[in-house]
Each structure stands twice: as C-alpha cells, then as structure tokens.
C-alpha positions as CSV (number, residue, x, y, z in Angstrom):
1,X,132.8,91.6,103.3
2,X,129.8,93.8,103.9
3,X,130.2,96.6,101.4
4,X,128.6,97.1,98.1
5,X,131.0,97.3,95.2
6,X,128.7,98.4,92.4
7,X,126.7,101.4,91.5
8,X,122.9,101.4,91.7
9,X,121.1,99.5,88.9
10,X,124.3,98.2,87.4
11,X,124.4,94.4,87.1
12,X,127.8,93.3,88.2
13,X,129.1,89.7,88.4
14,X,132.7,90.6,89.1
15,X,133.8,92.5,92.2
16,X,135.1,96.0,91.8
17,X,138.4,97.3,93.3
18,X,137.5,99.6,96.1
19,X,139.1,101.3,99.1
20,X,140.5,99.0,101.7
21,X,139.2,99.1,105.3
22,X,140.5,97.7,108.5
23,X,139.4,94.2,109.6
24,X,137.8,95.7,112.6
25,X,135.1,97.4,110.4
26,X,133.5,94.0,109.7
27,X,133.5,92.7,113.3
28,X,130.2,91.6,114.8
29,X,127.8,94.5,115.2
30,X,126.2,94.7,118.6
31,X,122.8,96.2,119.5
32,X,123.2,99.9,119.9
33,X,121.7,102.0,122.7
34,X,118.0,102.5,122.8
35,X,116.5,105.5,121.0
36,X,116.4,108.7,122.9
37,X,112.8,109.8,123.4
38,X,111.6,113.4,123.3
39,X,109.4,114.9,125.9
40,X,106.3,113.9,123.8
41,X,107.4,110.2,123.8
42,X,108.5,110.2,120.2
43,X,111.9,109.4,118.8
44,X,112.3,112.7,117.0
45,X,111.1,111.7,113.6
46,X,107.9,112.8,111.9
47,X,104.6,111.1,112.6
48,X,103.2,109.6,115.9
49,X,105.1,106.3,115.2
50,X,108.2,107.9,113.8
51,X,107.3,106.8,110.3
52,X,107.1,110.2,108.6
53,X,109.9,110.1,106.0
54,X,109.7,106.3,105.6
55,X,106.0,106.4,104.9
56,X,106.5,109.3,102.5
57,X,109.1,107.3,100.6
58,X,106.8,104.3,100.4
59,X,103.9,106.5,99.2
60,X,106.0,108.1,96.6
61,X,107.3,104.7,95.5
62,X,103.7,103.7,94.9
63,X,102.8,106.9,93.1
64,X,105.9,106.6,90.9
65,X,105.0,103.0,90.1
66,X,101.4,104.0,89.2
67,X,102.5,107.0,87.1
68,X,105.0,104.8,85.2
69,X,102.3,102.2,84.5
70,X,99.9,104.9,83.2
71,X,102.6,106.5,81.2
72,X,103.6,103.2,79.6
73,X,99.9,102.4,78.9
74,X,99.4,105.7,77.1
75,X,102.7,105.4,75.3
76,X,101.7,102.0,73.9
77,X,98.3,103.3,72.9
78,X,99.9,106.2,71.0
79,X,102.3,103.8,69.3
80,X,99.2,101.7,68.2
81,X,97.6,104.8,66.8
82,X,100.8,105.7,64.9
83,X,100.8,102.3,63.4
84,X,97.1,102.6,62.4
85,X,97.8,105.9,60.7
86,X,100.7,104.4,58.8
87,X,98.6,101.5,57.7
88,X,95.7,103.8,56.6
89,X,98.2,105.9,54.6
90,X,99.3,102.7,52.9
91,X,95.7,101.7,52.1
92,X,94.9,105.2,50.9
93,X,97.9,105.2,48.5
94,X,96.7,101.8,47.1
95,X,93.2,103.1,46.6
96,X,94.5,106.2,44.8
97,X,96.7,104.1,42.6
98,X,93.7,101.9,41.6
99,X,91.6,105.0,40.8
100,X,94.4,106.3,38.6
101,X,94.7,103.0,36.8
102,X,90.9,102.9,36.1
103,X,91.0,106.5,34.8
104,X,93.7,105.5,32.4
105,X,91.7,102.4,31.3
106,X,88.7,104.6,30.6
107,X,90.8,107.0,28.6
108,X,92.1,104.2,26.4
109,X,88.6,102.8,25.9
110,X,87.3,106.2,24.9
111,X,90.2,106.6,22.4
112,X,89.5,103.1,21.0
113,X,85.8,103.9,20.5
114,X,86.7,107.1,18.6
115,X,89.2,105.3,16.3
116,X,86.6,102.6,15.5
117,X,83.9,105.1,14.6
118,X,82.6,105.7,18.0
119,X,81.9,109.3,16.9
120,X,79.3,108.2,14.2
121,X,75.6,107.8,14.9
122,X,74.8,104.2,15.7
123,X,72.4,104.0,12.6
124,X,75.3,105.0,10.3
125,X,77.7,102.6,11.9
126,X,75.1,99.8,11.4
127,X,74.8,100.6,7.7
128,X,78.5,100.7,7.2
129,X,79.3,97.6,9.3
130,X,80.2,94.3,7.6
131,X,78.4,92.5,10.4
132,X,75.7,94.5,12.1
133,X,75.1,91.7,14.7
134,X,78.7,91.7,15.7
135,X,78.7,95.5,16.0
136,X,75.7,95.3,18.3
137,X,77.2,92.6,20.4
138,X,80.4,94.7,20.7
139,X,78.4,97.7,21.6
140,X,76.6,95.9,24.4
141,X,79.9,94.5,25.7
142,X,81.5,97.9,25.6
143,X,78.5,99.4,27.5
144,X,78.7,96.7,30.1
145,X,82.5,97.4,30.4
146,X,81.8,101.2,30.7
147,X,79.3,100.5,33.5
148,X,81.6,98.2,35.4
149,X,84.5,100.6,35.2
150,X,82.2,103.5,36.3
151,X,80.9,101.4,39.3
152,X,84.5,100.4,40.2
153,X,85.6,104.0,40.1
154,X,82.7,105.2,42.3
155,X,83.4,102.3,44.7
156,X,87.1,103.1,44.9
157,X,86.4,106.8,45.4
158,X,84.0,106.0,48.3
159,X,86.5,103.7,49.9
160,X,89.2,106.4,49.5
161,X,86.9,108.9,51.1
162,X,86.2,106.5,54.1
163,X,89.9,105.9,54.5
164,X,90.7,109.6,54.5
165,X,88.1,110.2,57.2
166,X,89.5,107.2,59.2
167,X,93.0,108.6,58.8
168,X,92.0,112.0,60.1
169,X,90.2,110.4,63.0
170,X,93.3,108.3,63.9
171,X,95.5,111.3,63.6
172,X,93.3,113.2,66.0
173,X,93.3,110.3,68.5
174,X,97.1,110.0,68.2
175,X,97.4,113.8,68.9
176,X,95.3,113.4,72.0
177,X,97.3,110.4,73.2
178,X,100.6,112.2,72.5
179,X,99.5,115.2,74.7
180,X,98.3,112.9,77.5
181,X,101.6,110.9,77.3
182,X,103.5,114.2,77.6
183,X,101.5,115.2,80.6
184,X,102.0,111.9,82.2
185,X,105.8,112.0,81.5
186,X,105.9,115.4,83.3
187,X,103.9,114.0,86.2
188,X,106.2,111.0,86.4
189,X,109.4,113.2,86.4
190,X,107.9,115.3,89.2
191,X,107.1,112.3,91.4
192,X,110.5,110.8,90.8
193,X,112.2,114.1,91.7
194,X,110.2,114.2,95.0
195,X,111.0,110.6,95.6
196,X,114.7,111.2,95.1
197,X,114.6,114.0,97.6
198,X,112.6,111.9,100.1
199,X,115.1,109.0,99.7
200,X,118.0,111.1,100.7
201,X,116.1,112.7,103.5
202,X,115.5,109.2,104.9
203,X,119.1,108.3,104.4
204,X,120.2,111.5,106.2
205,X,118.0,110.7,109.2
206,X,119.5,107.2,109.2
207,X,123.1,108.5,109.0
208,X,122.4,110.9,111.9
209,X,121.0,108.1,114.1
210,X,124.0,105.8,113.3
211,X,126.5,108.6,113.9
212,X,124.9,109.3,117.3
213,X,124.7,105.5,118.1
214,X,121.0,105.9,118.8
215,X,119.1,103.4,116.7
216,X,115.6,104.7,115.9
217,X,112.7,102.4,116.7
218,X,110.7,100.5,114.2
219,X,108.6,102.5,111.8
220,X,105.2,100.8,111.4
221,X,104.3,101.0,107.7
222,X,101.2,99.6,106.0
223,X,102.3,96.2,104.7
224,X,101.1,94.5,101.5
225,X,99.0,91.4,101.7
226,X,101.2,88.3,102.2
227,X,101.3,85.7,99.5
228,X,100.2,82.6,101.4
229,X,101.3,80.3,98.5
230,X,105.0,81.1,98.8
231,X,107.1,80.0,101.7
232,X,110.3,81.8,100.5
233,X,110.8,85.0,98.5
234,X,113.8,87.2,97.4
235,X,114.7,89.8,100.0
236,X,113.7,92.6,97.6
237,X,111.0,92.5,94.9
238,X,112.8,94.3,92.2
239,X,116.6,94.1,92.0
240,X,119.8,93.7,90.2
241,X,122.6,91.5,91.6
242,X,125.9,93.0,92.3
243,X,128.7,91.5,94.5
244,X,128.2,87.8,95.2
245,X,129.2,85.5,98.0
246,X,132.9,84.8,98.5
247,X,133.9,87.3,95.9
248,X,137.3,89.0,96.4
249,X,137.8,92.7,96.8
250,X,139.9,95.3,98.6
251,X,136.8,96.7,100.2
252,X,136.4,93.5,102.3
253,X,138.9,92.3,104.9
254,X,138.9,88.8,103.4
255,X,136.0,87.7,101.2
256,X,132.5,89.0,100.6
257,X,130.2,87.3,103.1
258,X,126.8,87.8,101.4
259,X,124.9,88.7,98.3
260,X,124.4,92.3,97.4
261,X,121.2,93.5,95.7
262,X,121.3,96.9,93.9
263,X,118.2,98.8,94.9
264,X,117.2,102.4,95.6
265,X,117.1,104.0,99.0
266,X,113.8,103.3,100.7
267,X,113.0,100.2,98.7
268,X,111.1,97.7,100.9
269,X,113.3,94.9,102.3
270,X,111.4,91.8,103.3
271,X,112.0,88.7,105.3
272,X,112.8,85.8,102.9
273,X,110.8,83.4,105.0
274,X,108.9,82.9,108.2
275,X,110.9,83.6,111.4
276,X,111.6,85.8,114.4
277,X,113.7,88.9,114.6
278,X,116.7,88.2,116.9
279,X,118.7,91.4,116.3
280,X,118.0,95.0,115.3
281,X,121.2,97.0,115.4
282,X,122.9,100.2,114.1
283,X,126.4,101.4,113.8
284,X,129.5,99.5,112.7
285,X,130.3,98.1,109.3
286,X,126.8,96.8,108.6
287,X,125.1,100.1,109.5
288,X,121.5,99.5,110.3
289,X,120.8,95.8,110.2
290,X,118.1,93.1,111.0
291,X,118.8,89.4,111.7
292,X,116.0,86.9,111.5
293,X,116.0,83.3,112.8
294,X,114.0,80.8,110.7
295,X,112.3,77.6,111.9
296,X,114.9,75.4,110.2
297,X,117.6,76.9,112.4
298,X,119.2,79.2,109.8
299,X,119.5,82.9,110.1
300,X,119.3,85.7,107.5
301,X,120.8,89.2,107.8
302,X,119.6,92.4,106.1
303,X,122.2,95.2,106.3
304,X,123.0,98.8,105.3
305,X,119.3,99.7,105.9
306,X,117.9,103.3,106.1
307,X,115.1,102.2,108.4
308,X,113.7,99.2,110.1
309,X,110.0,98.2,110.4
310,X,110.4,95.5,113.1
311,X,111.6,95.3,116.6
312,X,113.7,92.6,118.2
313,X,111.5,89.7,119.2
314,X,108.9,90.3,116.4
315,X,107.5,87.3,114.5
316,X,107.7,87.8,110.8
317,X,106.2,86.0,107.8
318,X,107.6,85.4,104.4
319,X,107.5,88.6,102.4
320,X,106.9,90.9,105.4
321,X,108.8,94.1,105.3
322,X,111.6,94.2,107.9
323,X,113.2,97.5,106.7
324,X,114.0,99.9,103.9
325,X,117.2,99.7,101.9
326,X,119.8,102.4,102.3
327,X,123.6,102.9,102.4
328,X,124.5,103.1,106.1
329,X,127.7,101.6,107.5
330,X,130.5,100.5,105.4
331,X,128.7,101.0,102.1
332,X,129.6,102.8,98.8
333,X,126.1,103.3,97.5
334,X,122.5,102.3,98.0
335,X,122.0,98.5,98.2
336,X,120.9,95.6,100.4
337,X,123.6,93.3,101.8
338,X,121.9,89.9,102.5
339,X,123.4,87.0,104.3
340,X,122.3,83.4,105.2
341,X,124.0,82.0,108.2
342,X,124.3,79.0,110.4
343,X,124.4,81.3,113.5
344,X,123.3,84.9,114.0
345,X,126.9,86.0,114.0
346,X,129.3,87.1,111.3
347,X,131.6,84.3,110.0
348,X,129.0,81.5,109.8
349,X,127.6,82.5,106.4
350,X,126.7,80.2,103.5
351,X,126.2,81.1,99.9
352,X,122.9,83.0,99.9
353,X,122.1,82.3,96.2
354,X,122.5,78.5,96.7
355,X,120.7,78.7,100.0
356,X,117.7,80.4,98.4
357,X,117.8,78.1,95.4
358,X,117.4,75.1,97.7
359,X,114.2,76.8,98.8
360,X,112.8,77.5,95.3
361,X,114.1,81.1,94.9
362,X,116.5,81.4,91.9
363,X,118.3,84.7,91.9
364,X,120.2,84.1,88.7
365,X,117.2,83.7,86.4
366,X,115.5,87.0,86.9
367,X,116.2,90.6,87.9
368,X,112.6,90.9,89.1
369,X,110.4,88.6,90.9
C-alpha cells in the first residue's frame, strides 16, 4: 500500500513481488511526539535551524547539476571539434588527390610535347612543319594550358597548406577540450561521491528520529522562485514512475494506495498545488510524511521522506518544497510515495495520475517536467 517496489531510477509499470507485512503497518499514521530540544534550543541537527545535512544535500545537488551541465557542454564541444578534424582530413585528402591528378596531367603533356618535336628549337619546328600557322596556334594553346595547370597546382597546394594548418589548429583545440572534459568528469565524480555520502547521512538522521519517535522540526531551506503561471506541478521535478495506484503486490496489505516516484534521497519534494499543511508525522508505515489540504477540498500526501521543510499549519504554494525524499518507514529503497485523497486519512485515496491529469499534469508523457 505504501511501499516502493522498484529500485531507484528503474521505470517499472508492473508491481514487484516483495516481502509481505502485516495490515497494521499501513494503518493511519498519527502525529509523533514533538522533537526533543537540546539545552541550546536546537533539535540536535547541524545548523541554527537544524538544516545542516539537508542544506548540504541541496547544495551538493546544485553543484552536481552544474558540474554535469558544464561536463556535457565541454563534451559536446569536443565532439564538434572531432567532427571538424574528420571533415578537414577528408578535404585534405581530396586536395592531395587533385594535386596528384594535375601532376600526372603535366607529365603526360610533357611527354606529348617531346614526342611531337617539343625538344627541337621553335625555328626548326616552323621550317619542318606542314602548317606553321597551325603549329603556332598549338604552341600558344599549349602554353596557355601549361599556365592554367601551373596556376591550378599552386592554388591547390596553397589550399592544402591552409587545410593542414586548420587541421592542426582543430586538433590542438580538441586536445584542450578533451583535457578540460576529463577534469570536469573528475570533478563531477567527486561531487557525486560527496552527494551520495550526504544523502545517506541525511537518511541516517531521519531513521534515528523515526526510531526514537521524535520527529525533527522543519528545516528551512532556501526555496526556488515559484512559477506563478502554473497552478499544479508534479510532486518532484525529475523522476521515474514505479508502482502505480491500485497495483497488486505482496508488499501491501491490499492494493497500492498511491503513485510512487523513483528519486534519490534528498531530492526536493514539492506541494503539487496551493494549500495548507494539515499533518507532519513520523513513524509507522509511511515513515516521515506531510499531508496538504487544497482549496478544492482534496488532500495530498508525501511519504517516506528523509526531512520536512514545513510545519503543520503552514500555507504552501504550488511547487514549494515540503520535504526531501528518502526511504523511511515501510520502504524498500529511496522514493516518494504520493497520494491524492478525499480526506486526510488513509483509505480515501483516488488515482493520483488521473487526479493530476485533470489538473493539467500528465505523469505518463514525461519522466522529467
């Protein structure tokens, strides 16, 4: 009902067979005890607002995204340079072929001149010729042909020289790009390694809070600017769909009650529309969860979170972050369990994909927003 039956980043339209759990695991989750404050007034997490690990995960997400973008830009530029070198090699081969053809033509013309008396002085050839005028005209034509061939050879050689220079320049540029791409790839891997460590640190903190039954308070993260043109959005920006509504599986007591989104730990989870937070809870089958009531009377639930960024009673807008994805509660891996409901309670769910489609959000057509 509330578990995730697929691995991260694996698009799955069919439910997977998983370990059965008692029906009681998917009972309504009630609000846990308030967080236990330390002597300094904090809830025991890093940072003055308890946002240390959560903020670090968000920061590393942004760094990883920027590093990936730079890497892809440099990689595409290097590919363009490789294509340019390949094209220049082709043009250079054509020019060399033309030069070879012209040299062969010149050789044949020189041989023809020799066989027709080209080695005799012009005066002697005029005296011996049957038609001196025709010989002079042929001589002029041959001279013009020699000049044309000589000019063509010189032009082709200059072009080949320019192409060779351009090819060397393109190869140098490609080498620079390749080195920059390699450095960016190393930077990207380093950031992703740090991000993976931070994700599981965040998840560990969430697991400890859930196990102790002490829900941590909201972490206040810097939020992106809202898109005022959109009244409804998917609950996560980048995702792959896994278990769908009403799908069967041994993991759930009866049928799956929501739509699962395969995302990484720490991925921002956002309210699909304007509303007010009516529940922030931890423990039980759903782990850390947030429930939002929308103006049209429907409710949405965001479950298995690693952290929340709102408190009960907060007003939220479409796209505002309400938490960070995780794998708390009855969960087999990082994902967001999302429900749309007639009431705030379990058992009143409607198909989230159809519900969002009625509001202009089509989950089937894209894995990213």
